[in-house]
C-alpha positions in Angstrom: -15.4 20.7 -22.9 -13.4 17.7 -21.9 -14.4 15.7 -18.8 -12.3 13.7 -16.4 -13.1 10.7 -14.3 -12.1 11.1 -10.6 -11.9 8.5 -7.9 -13.5 10.0 -4.8 -12.4 7.1 -2.6 -8.7 7.8 -3.2 -8.4 10.9 -1.0 -10.3 9.2 1.8 -8.1 6.1 1.6 -4.9 8.3 1.4 -6.0 10.2 4.5 -6.9 7.1 6.5 -3.5 5.5 5.6 -1.8 8.7 6.9 -3.8 8.6 10.1 -3.2 4.9 10.7 0.5 4.9 9.9 0.9 7.6 12.6 -0.2 5.0 15.2 2.4 2.5 14.1 6.1 2.6 15.2 8.4 4.7 13.1 10.6 1.7 12.4 9.9 -0.2 10.3 6.3 0.8 9.4 6.5 4.6 8.9 10.0 4.4 7.5 9.2 1.7 5.0 5.9 3.3 3.9 7.5 6.7 3.5 8.9 5.4 0.2 6.6 6.5 -2.6 6.5 3.1 -4.3 5.4 1.2 -1.2 2.9 3.9 -0.2 1.4 3.5 -3.7 1.4 -0.3 -3.4 -0.5 0.1 -0.1 -3.0 2.6 -1.6 -3.6 0.2 -4.6 -4.0 -2.7 -2.2 -6.8 -1.0 -0.3 -8.5 0.5 -3.3 -8.7 -2.9 -5.0 -10.5 -4.3 -2.0 -13.1 -1.6 -1.1 -16.0 -0.2 -3.1 -14.9 2.9 -4.9 -17.0 6.0 -5.8 -16.3 8.0 -8.9 -17.5 11.3 -10.4 -17.0 13.1 -13.7 -15.7 16.7 -13.6 -14.9 19.3 -16.2 -11.2 19.3 -17.0 -11.2 23.1 -16.4 -11.8 22.5 -12.7 -8.3 22.7 -11.2 -9.1 20.8 -8.1 -11.8 18.6 -6.7 -14.6 20.4 -4.9 -14.7 19.3 -1.3 -18.5 19.1 -1.5 -18.1 16.3 -4.0 -16.3 14.1 -1.5 -18.6 11.4 -0.3 -19.6 11.0 3.3 -18.7 7.5 4.4 -20.6 5.7 7.1 -18.8 4.4 10.2 -19.1 0.9 8.8 -17.5 1.8 5.5 -14.7 3.7 7.2 -14.1 0.7 9.5 -13.9 -1.5 6.4 -11.3 0.8 4.8 -9.3 0.8 8.1 -9.5 -3.0 8.2 -8.0 -3.3 4.7 -5.3 -0.7 5.5 -4.1 -2.7 8.5 -4.1 -5.9 6.4 -2.4 -4.1 3.6 0.3 -2.8 5.9 1.0 -6.3 7.0 0.8 -7.9 3.5 2.8 -5.2 1.6 5.5 -5.2 4.4 5.7 -9.0 4.2 6.2 -8.9 0.4 8.8 -6.1 0.8 10.7 -8.1 3.5 10.7 -11.3 1.4 12.0 -9.4 -1.7 14.7 -7.5 0.3 15.8 -10.2 2.7 19.5 -11.2 2.8 20.0 -14.3 0.7 23.3 -16.0 1.7 25.4 -16.9 -1.2 25.8 -20.5 -2.0 29.3 -21.8 -1.5 30.2 -24.7 -3.7 32.8 -27.1 -2.2 34.8 -29.3 -4.5 34.9 -32.7 -2.8 38.3 -34.2 -2.5 38.9 -37.8 -3.3 39.8 -38.5 0.3 36.4 -37.5 1.4 34.8 -39.8 -1.1 36.7 -42.8 0.1 35.0 -44.4 3.0 
């Protein structure tokens, strides 16, 4: 039988992101993070900053058994929430920087009259 490594922290982080984003205004937060790419960026941001718990399951198991999900302490959940709030800010900041309107540079050819003092 083949086995599969499963991140048990992922469903917790995903659920917490959903709960926290519901408390933010629809525009721009919920709207921006409804895009799958940015949502994945936020999930990756948080997962890379919190301790993760893993388990190995048989590949024949179609879904994760809810009893395998870890019970997180209040302190650990607050830590996850902290990184979610920071991640929302940081990912949105990067998104805004990369999608901001950059005015085109206009080149002006100087005339000889403007060069003469």
